[in-house]
KOLKELUM-604559 format. One record per atom (N, C-alpha, C, O): residue in three letters; x, y, z. Coordinates in pm, whole numbers, plus 50000, padded with zeros to 5 digits. Layout:
BEGIN
ALAXYZ;...
END
This chain:
BEGIN
MET146091791798214;MET146251805998237;MET144911811598284;MET143901809798216;PRO144891818098397;PRO143641823998446;PRO143121834698350;PRO143901841598284;ILE141821835998343;ILE141201845698254;ILE141711859798281;ILE141701868198190;THR142151862598403;THR142661875898436;THR143981878798366;THR144411890298361;MET144611868498312;MET145881870198239;MET145631873698092;MET146581876398018;LEU144381873598051;LEU144031876897913;LEU143631891597906;LEU142901896697992;LYS144131898397804;LYS143821912597788;LYS143351915097645;LYS144061911797549;ALA142171920997631;ALA141681924597498;ALA142411937097451;ALA142611946597527;ILE142811936997325;ILE143471948397262;ILE142461954597167;ILE141861947697086;GLN142281967597178;GLN141301974797097;GLN141901988097053;GLN142461995297135;THR141781991396926;THR142222004296875;THR141232009596772;THR140642001996696;SER141072022596771;SER140212028896670;SER140962030396538;SER140382034696438;ASP142252026796536;ASP143052027396414;ASP142892015096326;ASP143512014096220;ALA142062005796370;ALA141711993896290;ALA140191992596295;ALA139561997496389;PRO139611985896196;PRO138151984496195;PRO137631977396321;PRO138271968296374;ALA136481981796366;ALA135831975096479;ALA135471960896439;ALA135221957996322;ALA135451952096536;ALA135061938196510;ALA133661937696453;ALA132781945296494;LEU133451928796357;LEU132141927296293;LEU131261917296366;LEU130141914596323;GLY131741911796475;GLY130991901796549;GLY131461901396693;GLY132141910596739;PRO131091890896765;PRO131441889796907;PRO132871884596929;PRO133071873596980;TYR133841892596890;TYR135241889096910;TYR136061901796929;TYR135591912796902;SER137281900096976;SER138191911397000;SER139101913296880;SER139351903896804;GLN139601925496862;GLN140591927796756;GLN141821919196782;GLN142441913996689;ALA142171917896909;ALA143301909396948;ALA143161905797095;ALA142481912697171;ILE143831895097132;ILE143921891097272;ILE145401889197306;ILE146121882097236;GLN145831895597413;GLN147161893297465;GLN147041882897575;GLN146271884397669;ALA147821872097561;ALA147861861397659;ALA149311859997703;ALA150111853397637;GLY149641866197815;GLY151031866297859;GLY151881873797758;GLY151601885397727;ASP152921867297707;ASP153831873397610;ASP153381871597466;ASP154111875097373;TRP152191866197446;TRP151721863297310;TRP150521871997275;TRP149671874897358;LEU150491876197149;LEU149391884297096;LEU148751876796980;LEU149441872796885;TYR147451874796988;TYR146691867996883;TYR145771878396818;TYR144791882796879;VAL146101882196696;VAL145341892496626;VAL144301885996536;VAL144621877296454;SER143061890196551;SER141971885196467;SER142201889196322;SER142941898496293;GLY141551881996233;GLY141651884996091;GLY141261899396062;GLY140221904196107;GLN142111905995987;GLN141871919895949;GLN141471920295802;GLN142121914195717;ILE140421927595775;ILE139941929095638;ILE140201943495593;ILE140491952095675;PRO140091945995464;PRO140461959195409;PRO139381969895423;PRO138901975395324;PHE139021972695547;PHE138071983395574;PHE138811995395630;PHE139751993895709;ASP138392007195591;ASP138892019595650;ASP138302020395791;ASP137082019995805;PRO139132021395894;PRO138592021296030;PRO137712033396062;PRO136842032496148;ALA137932044495994;ALA137142056596021;ALA135732055595964;ALA134782060596024;THR135612049095849;THR134312048695781;THR133672034895781;THR132482033595753;MET134462024595812;MET134022010595805;MET133552007095663;MET132661998895645;GLU134182013495564;GLU133902010795424;GLU135072003395363;GLU136222004995406;LEU134791995195262;LEU135801987595191;LEU136771996895119;LEU136372006795058;VAL138051993695128;VAL139102000795054;VAL139511992094936;VAL139751980094953;GLY139601997894818;GLY140141990694703;GLY139171981894628;GLY139591972194564;GLU137911984994632;GLU136841977694562;GLU137271963994508;GLU137111953994578;ALA137811963094386;ALA138201950194327;ALA139711949394307;ALA140181941494226;ASP140471957394380;ASP141931958494366;ASP142611950694479;ASP142651955394593;ILE143131938894447;ILE143721930294550;ILE144921936894618;ILE145121934894738;LYS145701944594545;LYS146851951194608;LYS146391961694710;LYS146931962294821;ALA145421969694674;ALA144901979894766;ALA144251973294888;ALA144411977895000;GLN143521962394865;GLN142881955494976;GLN143931949095068;GLN143791949595190;THR144951943195011;THR146001937095091;THR146721947595175;THR146961945595294;ARG147051958895113;ARG147721969795185;ARG146881974395303;ARG147401976095413;GLN145581976395283;GLN144721981095392;GLN144591970695502;GLN144591974095620;ALA144461957995464;ALA144391947395565;ALA145651947295650;ALA145581945395772;LEU146811949195588;LEU148071949195662;LEU148241961895745;LEU148811961395854;VAL147761973195696;VAL147781985595776;VAL146931983395902;VAL147321987496011;ASN145781977095886;ASN144921974396001;ASN145581964696098;ASN145531966696219;LEU146191954296046;LEU146891944496128;LEU148001951496207;LEU148151949296327;GLN148761959796139;GLN149851967096203;GLN149331976096315;GLN149961977096420;ALA148211982596294;ALA147641991496395;ALA147311983896524;ALA147531988996634;VAL146791971896510;VAL146461963896627;VAL147741959496699;VAL147821960096821;VAL148731955296623;VAL150011950996682;VAL150661962796756;VAL151171961196867;VAL150641974496696;VAL151231986496758;VAL150471989996887;VAL151081993896986;GLU149161988696884;GLU148361991597005;GLU148781982697121;GLU148671986797237;ALA149251970797092;ALA149721961497195;ALA151151964597239;ALA151691957697325;GLY151771974797180;GLY153121978797219;GLY154211971697142;GLY155341970797190;ALA153911966697025;ALA154881959096947;ALA155001964996807;ALA154411975396776;THR155761958196723;THR155891961796582;THR155691949196499;THR155571938196554;LEU155661950696369;LEU155531938896284;LEU156741929596295;LEU156651917896257;GLU157851934496347;GLU159021925896368;GLU158751915396476;GLU159451905396483;ASN157741917796560;ASN157361908196664;ASN156491896896611;ASN156271886896680;VAL155971898196488;VAL155061888296433;VAL155831875596398;VAL156851875996329;VAL155331864296447;VAL155981851496421;VAL155211842696323;VAL155771833496264;LYS153901845596304;LYS153091837396215;LYS151941845596161;LYS151291852896236;CYS151681844396032;CYS150521850595968;CYS149731839795895;CYS150271829495854;GLN148451842495881;GLN147601834495794;GLN146931844095698;GLN146361854195738;VAL147021840895570;VAL146421849095466;VAL145321840895401;VAL145541829595357;PHE144141846695394;PHE142991840095333;PHE142641847995208;PHE142361859995214;LEU142641841095093;LEU142371847594965;LEU141101842194903;LEU140791830294913;GLN140371850994840;GLN139211846594763;GLN139651839494635;GLN138941830794584;ASP140841843294584;ASP141341837594459;ASP142851835594469;ASP143601845294479;MET143291823094468;MET144731820194478;MET145501825994359;MET146721827094365;GLY144811829694253;GLY145461836394141;GLY146051849994179;GLY146861855594106;ASP145631855194295;ASP146161868094345;ASP147421866394430;ASP147951876294480;PHE147891854194446;PHE149021851094535;PHE150231860094510;PHE150781865694605;THR150661861694386;THR151851869694354;THR151631884394389;THR152521890794445;LYS150471889794357;LYS150171903794389;LYS150131906094539;LYS150621916294588;VAL149551896794612;VAL149501897894758;VAL150931897494815;VAL151261905194905;ASN151761888694762;ASN153151887694809;ASN153911900794788;ASN154731904494872;GLU153661907694678;GLU154331920594653;GLU154041930394766;GLU154961936894816;ILE152801931494805;ILE152421940894911;ILE152871935595047;ILE153381943195129;TYR152701922795071;TYR153101916495196;TYR154581919095224;TYR154961921895338;ALA155401918195121;ALA156851920295136;ALA157181934595177;ALA158241936895236;GLU156321944195148;GLU156551958095191;GLU156421959295343;GLU157051967995403;PHE155641950695405;PHE155411951295549;PHE156341942095627;PHE156721945095740;PHE156701930895566;PHE157571920995632;PHE158841919495549;PHE159021909495479;ASP159711929395557;ASP160891929695471;ASP162191927295548;ASP163271929395493;GLY162111922795672;GLY163301920495752;GLY164021907695716;GLY163631900595623;ASP165061904795792;ASP165861892695769;ASP165111879995805;ASP165401869195753;THR164131881195895;THR163401869495942;THR161901871995927;THR161231875396025;PRO161361870395805;PRO159921872295790;PRO159181861395867;PRO159721850495890;PRO157941864395908;PRO157211854395987;PRO156861841995905;PRO156811842295782;ALA156621831195976;ALA156051819195913;ALA154681823195860;ALA154071832695908;ARG154191815795761;ARG152911819895702;ARG152201808195636;ARG152821798995583;ALA150881808895642;ALA150031800095563;ALA149201809095473;ALA148841820195512;CYS148901804395352;CYS148081811995260;CYS147131802095194;CYS147561792495129;VAL145841804495210;VAL144851795195156;VAL143761802695080;VAL143431814195112;GLU143221795994982;GLU142051801194912;GLU140811796294985;GLU140721784595024;VAL139871805295002;VAL138631801895071;VAL137431804994981;VAL137551812694885;ALA136301799095012;ALA135121801094929;ALA134561815194940;ALA134081820894842;ARG134631820895060;ARG134061834195080;ARG134641840295206;ARG134961833195302;LEU134771853495205;LEU135281860895320;LEU134231870895368;LEU133321874295292;PRO134341875595493;PRO133371885295544;PRO133241897395451;PRO134241902495400;LYS132031901695431;LYS131721913395348;LYS132231911795205;LYS132391921695133;ASP132491899495164;ASP132951896195028;ASP134251903194989;ASP134461906294872;VAL135141905495087;VAL136451911295057;VAL137301900894986;VAL136951889094982;LEU138401905294930;LEU139291896294855;LEU140361889894942;LEU140941879694904;VAL140641895895060;VAL141731891095144;VAL141421893895291;VAL140801903895324;GLU141871884895377;GLU141821886695522;GLU143141881195578;GLU143621870795533;ILE143711888295675;ILE145021884295730;ILE144961884995882;ILE144501894795938;ASP145441874395949;ASP145591874696093;ASP147041871596129;ASP147841868396042;CYS147371872596257;CYS148751869596297;CYS148851866096444;CYS147921868196522;VAL150011860796478;VAL150411858396617;VAL151751865496633;VAL152641864196548;ALA151891872896742;ALA153151880196769;ALA153651876696908;ALA152871873996999;PHE154961876796923;PHE155601874497053;PHE155991887997111;PHE156701895697047;LEU155521890997230;LEU155741903997291;LEU156861904097394;LEU157281914697439;GLY157361892297432;GLY158341891397539;GLY159731895597498;GLY160641895197581;
END
């Protein structure tokens, strides 16, 4: 695919990238959303200090904002990856996750515990969506 077929997706409704990457890249009919962390996009401050549910909700709100900017909805999401600081939070994360992906066909998903996340947040979530 020629580089001209790639389109960066950027919205002020999600936190700005913390490094040299895009919030998302559209490649033809596919959207690849970078990992979203629980920062308020207006202040770039952490939401939910040590509250995994609040952090998960904000990460998903940010993810949704990027998907919407690309002209889609969360129903277009086909795959998510959830990165947790503590796998003991799995059940709590699932409670909030189910509020966002409650349709008949939830996306495929991986969920892994990692040693550390950017800015020491408790959760980071990325996704791939089909736009066609």
